[in-house]
C-alpha positions in Angstrom: 175.4 51.2 -24.0 178.0 52.6 -26.3 177.3 56.2 -25.4 178.4 55.3 -21.8 181.6 53.5 -22.9 180.5 50.0 -23.8 182.0 48.8 -27.1 179.9 50.0 -30.0 178.2 47.4 -32.1 179.0 48.2 -35.7 177.3 45.3 -37.4 174.6 45.8 -40.0 171.8 44.6 -37.6 172.9 47.0 -34.9 173.1 49.9 -37.3 169.7 49.1 -38.8 168.2 48.9 -35.3 169.6 52.3 -34.3 168.4 53.8 -37.5 164.9 52.5 -36.9 164.9 54.1 -33.5 166.2 57.3 -34.9 163.6 57.3 -37.7 160.8 56.8 -35.1 162.0 59.6 -32.9 162.3 61.9 -35.9 158.7 61.2 -36.9 157.6 61.9 -33.3 159.5 65.2 -33.3 158.0 66.1 -36.7 154.6 65.6 -35.2 155.5 68.0 -32.4 156.6 70.6 -34.9 153.4 70.1 -36.9 151.2 70.9 -33.9 153.6 73.4 -32.5 154.3 71.4 -29.3 158.0 71.5 -30.2 159.3 74.8 -31.5 163.1 74.4 -31.3 165.6 72.7 -33.5 165.8 69.5 -31.5 166.5 66.2 -33.3 166.4 62.5 -32.5 170.1 62.4 -31.4 169.3 65.2 -28.8 166.5 62.9 -27.4 168.8 59.9 -27.4 171.6 61.7 -25.7 169.2 63.1 -23.0 167.9 59.5 -22.5 171.4 58.1 -22.2 172.4 60.8 -19.7 169.4 60.1 -17.4 169.5 56.3 -17.7 172.5 55.8 -15.4 172.5 57.5 -12.0 175.3 59.8 -11.2 177.8 57.9 -9.1 177.8 60.4 -6.3 174.5 62.2 -7.0 171.9 62.1 -4.3 168.1 61.9 -4.9 168.6 60.4 -8.4 164.9 59.9 -9.1 164.2 63.6 -8.4 167.2 64.8 -10.3 166.3 62.6 -13.4 162.7 63.9 -13.3 163.9 67.5 -13.1 166.3 66.9 -16.0 163.5 65.4 -18.2 161.2 68.4 -17.4 164.1 70.8 -18.1 164.7 69.1 -21.5 161.1 69.0 -22.5 160.6 72.7 -21.5 163.6 73.6 -23.6 161.9 72.0 -26.7 159.0 74.3 -26.3 160.9 77.5 -25.6 161.2 78.6 -29.2 164.9 79.1 -28.8 167.3 77.2 -31.1 169.9 74.9 -29.6 173.5 76.1 -30.0 175.7 74.8 -32.8 174.8 72.4 -35.6 172.9 69.3 -34.5 174.7 65.9 -34.0 172.9 63.4 -36.3 172.6 59.6 -36.4 175.3 59.6 -39.2 177.7 61.3 -36.8 177.0 58.6 -34.1 177.5 55.8 -36.6 180.7 57.3 -38.0 182.0 57.6 -34.4 181.0 54.0 -33.6 182.6 52.7 -36.8 185.8 54.5 -35.9 185.9 53.2 -32.4 185.1 49.6 -33.5 188.1 49.8 -35.9 190.3 50.8 -33.0 190.1 54.5 -33.4 189.1 57.0 -30.8 185.8 58.9 -30.2 185.4 62.2 -31.8 184.9 64.8 -29.1 184.0 67.8 -31.2 
């Protein structure tokens, strides 16, 4: 899980797999916009990041199952709030550029 610190896989197959996942999530989000279930400027990377954050329990966090369920509900409620998220979105190309830099021995971009 590169977003949690594992070495990023920068090969063509890995990039293509991540792009397929991103494309599917974007289509899912587009459907939500079309039927007004999603009314904020969320993108696939927002969903991927949320998923990565809840997929590993906090080291010292009690009641992880309850905390994760609440985080998911909070995230989903935010997508239906009608309020835009702050700042420009981070896109799949930003993730790939970061992974490529890290695979080449560089450091992660933090901003």
